[in-house]
C-alpha angles and dihedrals in degrees: 000000000000123000111286091228094056091051099049129084114198137190123187124197135168113220122208091229139085122272090247093056096046089050093050091051088053096047109038125076091222093062099033091060092057098055115013095092125067119267112296094020128113123220133205118201101217095171132001117171101168103202137090104289091017119130129226130194131179132181131208117200113227129213091246092057096258124115130237104220124206120186144153149143126263107242100175135004127181109187110254091352118064144001122192120186140166110238141195120182101186132239095009109042128020135180101013130141121229119213114191113181123188124197126180114234103177107282090348131075122222107212126193120188128187138178116206112204124198094242140022090243093051090051092049089048092051091049091052091050090062108272094157097047095044096050092036088058091049093050092048085057087050092051092050088049091050092048091053095045098048 
């Protein structure tokens, strides 16, 4: 198995919002549907069972009438600290793990998001397909939601 560091893409961001609010935005369907997709895209929450072993499934309607499906199973949850889940984003990305870490910094929240891929080659391919732009766009939407909710 290749080195974990070479199979992982990571984004870090500090949100101008308290940890509890950022956590809520990640863990409740009402919030997820407002930010999980890139700018300009809608999202339907089809399933969201937020517990270890629970499944989540979201759909983004595409202009051609098809749906882009995101789904996974929660593997580890430490309240207000960490979420690890399997994830498939069909048809573009399959069999990855999402790691979301939350850290209180006064009235702000430091957020670290990593996607672990099966191989270095797959990781590189995902980076070239626009990993950073796509997730940064979703996290910009999350930031807008947080600022409007505070």
